N, C-alpha and C positions, 0 to 999 in steps of 0.2 A: 509539379510546380516547385520551383524554387523560392522558398521565402526567407529572406535575412531580416534578423531582429537587431536593432542598437540603439543607443548604448546604455540606457539605465535599467534597472532591474527593481524599482521602486515597489515594495510590499510584494515581491516574488513573482510579478506579473509577468515578466518575460518566460520565467522558467515554467510556470504553469502553460503558457500559451505555446510555448515551443514543442513541449513534449505532448501537449494534447494534438497539436497539427501532425506530429509525427504519427500519431497514433491513428489517424485517420489518412494517412497515406502522403502527407505533403513532405517535401524535402526541406524541412525548417531547421534554421542555425540561428543562435544567438550569440553576439559578440557583446559584452557588458563589463563595465567598470564594477568590480565587486566592491560594494559599500557596506551598509549595516551588517553587524552579526546576525541581526534578526531576520535577514534575506535568506532564502533558499537558491542555489547557483545550480541545482540540479540540472543536466542537460546542456548546459552552456558553456562557452569559453569565456571563463570569468578572469578579469584582470584586476589586481588590487590596486587601487586608486592611490594609496599611501596618505600622508598627511596633506590635506588641501591647501594648508597655509605654506606649505613648503613647495615653491615653484620647480625646484629641480625634480622633487619626486612625482609633480604632477606632469612636468614635461616627459619625464622617462615613462609614465604609464600611458600618456598620449601615444609615445612612439611604439608601445608595445601595442596598444589598440591598432594603430595603422599597420602593424606589422601582421597582427593575427589578421586584418581585412585583406591584406594583400595576398596571404595565403588562402585565404577563402576564396577569392576572385580567381587565382591561379586555377581551381579546381570547377570554374564555372561561373557565369555572371548569374545574380539573382533575376528573377522574373518580377518581384514586387520586394518593396522594402517597407518594414513596420518599424517606424520611428518613435522613440520616446524621449519625451522632453528630457534634458539634461543642462542643468544650471551652468555648468562649465563650459559646455560648447556653445549654449546660448550667448554668453557674455563675450565671446570671441568669435562669434558669427561661424564657428567651425561647422555648426550643423548644416547651414545653408550652403557652404563653400563644398562640404563633402557630398551632399546630396545633389548638387549642380553637375559635379565631376562624375557621379556614378550614373547621373541621367537616366533613372529607373523610375517606372511609376510606383506610386505608393502611398501610404496612410500615415498618418501622425496622431499619435493618442496622447490626448490632453487630458490630465487626471485631476487637477485641483489648482493651486498655486499659480500654475502656469498660465492659466487663463481667466483665474477668478477675478471679477470686478467688484471691488469694494462698495461703491454706489449701489449695486444692485442687490448686495447682501444688506446694506444699513436700512433699505426700505421695509425689510421684513424679518431681520434677524436681530434682535436687541443684544443676544449674547456675544455675536461677533463684534457688534460695535463696542461693546465693553473691554474685549481684549484687544481688539485693533490699536486701541489708544493706550494699551497698558502691557508693552513688551510683546505682542503678537509676533512670533518668529518669523512669519512669511509677509510681514508688512514691506519690506524693502523690494519684494517680488511682485506684489499684487497691485496693480492699478491698471484704469481702463487704458491708459497709453501703453503699457507694457503688454497688456492681453492683445490689442490690437496689432502691435509691432511683431508680436509672435505670429499671431495669425496670419498676417500678410507676408510675412518670411516664408512660410510653409505653402501658401497659395501661389509664391510666385514660383516655386519649385513643382507645382502642379499637384501637390500632395491633397487629399481629403482627409478630415479629421474623422478620428474614430473616439466616441466619448462615452461615458456614462451617464445615466438618467440625470445626476445632479449637474452636468456641465452643459447641458443644452442651452441653457438660459444665458451662457456667457458667449455662444458662437454668434460672430457678427455676420448677418446675412448678407451685408453687401460684401463681404470678402469669402464666405462661404455658402452658396446658397443650397447645398446639401452636406448631409454628414450621414456616418453611420453610427448606429448606436450598439454599444455592448454593455456587458455588467461586470462587476468583480466575478472572477472565475477561479476556479480551483479543481483538482483532480479528485474526485469525489471518493475513488477507491483508495486513496490513502489516509482516509478519515474515519475511522472505525467509531460509532457512536457510543459514548459513555454518559448515558442519561443521568441526571441527578437521582440520589436516593431520596426518595420521599419520606423516608424514616429517620435521615440524617438529622440530628436535633441542633448541630452545629455547622451550618452550611459554609463552604468557602466561597468569596467574593473576590473576583481578581479585577485589576485596571491596568491596562499594558499601553500606556500612551508613548508616542514616538516623538510628539511634540506637546509637552504638559500644558503650555498655554492653549495653544490651539486645540487642545483635546478637552479643556476645562479640567484638569487635574485638580486644581486648588478647591473647586467647588464639590468634587468628587470627595477629597479628603476632608472637607468640612462636614460633608453630610456624613460621611462614614464615621467620624467622630461622634457625632451627635447620636446616630442610630445605635452606636455600640454602648452607648449609656443606658440603653433600653432594651437591647435585644442581645442574644447570643450568637455571634458568627465570628469567623476569622476574616481576616482581610490580607491580601498580597498586592503590591504595587510592583510591576515587573517593567524594569528597564535596563535596557543595555544586556539583557540576558541572551546567550545563544539561542537560534531558532528551536534546535532540537529540544533544549531544556524547558524554552518557554512552552512549546505546544504539549510537552508531557506534564507540565503542570496545569495547562489549560485543562486536559483531560479529567484531572482530579477536581476542577471547580464545579461549583453548583450555579453560580450567576457569573455572567460576563459584564463589565460596564465598559462600552466603547468610548464613544466622544459625546461631548455636549455642547459644542460651540459651532461648527461650522454647519450642522444640519443635516447631514447626510452619513450613512453607515459606511465604514470602512472595510477593508479585507478582515481584520480580527473579527468584526461581528459575522461575517459569512463562515470563515473557520470555525467560530464556536458554534455556530449553529451546525455547521456539519459534523461536529462532536455531540450533537443533540444537547448544547446547552441554552437555556433562555438569555438572551441578550438584552440590555437595556441601553438604549442611545437616544440623542435627539434628532427628529427630523423634522424640519421646519415645515411649515403649511404648504408652501408649493410643491414639495417633494411628497407629502403625503398624499396629496392630490395625483402625482405624476405617476406613483407606483401603482401595480394592479393591485386590487383589494386582498387577493389572496397572499399577497406579501406581507 
């Protein structure tokens, strides 16, 4: 089976998925825009996006994406498409147009701001309420109207959602009566555990936010400042660090702080646990109940 993955590699999700599918015998191929330095593009055809504020650079990257797709299609048609939300394609309706042209069955992975509905969050998550009105990075993306619009667009091309546990509450049943559930994934063999040394008298605590407001970084820094006046430990804030360097630093950590606003764990938490690190994050009440007890 030929599986085509496009066009966004958020949290290295496409890289992990393509390589895992190849390992079980699928003919998987990924064509993505290469974004943040924190992402792994291993196993992918990655195209630098350039400066998103420069239309010429964005247009050039888009043409390179279409050229890579054309070369792939010359080698054979995909049996299924695994699409990942992309803000640029969304704004120009390029995702809908491309999927209509390809006319193949597929799934769309919806992972966060693309379908999050603020009103649902407001009902149980006071931390989200606080940041939503104070500079939240994804406020311009998240609304009930935008969530329904995106879901309707993919429904019109016959795609079915693939979502993680925390996203199920946003799926609109009148648009998608069914969906597939997955979790954050990684290739465990790439993560050798480095368990914290219980004899270490000065532990290292790490926080690695991609969106500081949405991850609750201000509260983290405030808490760290208060704790360091009473306890002996080191703290590192990781931002904009190349992925290999960030993972190397994570291996030396004793405690990882994930996020404290949106109420669900991120890939950083999963990677840290694969290294044998204890992780602290905020899970909102509905998700505590949704995850199996052993999690």
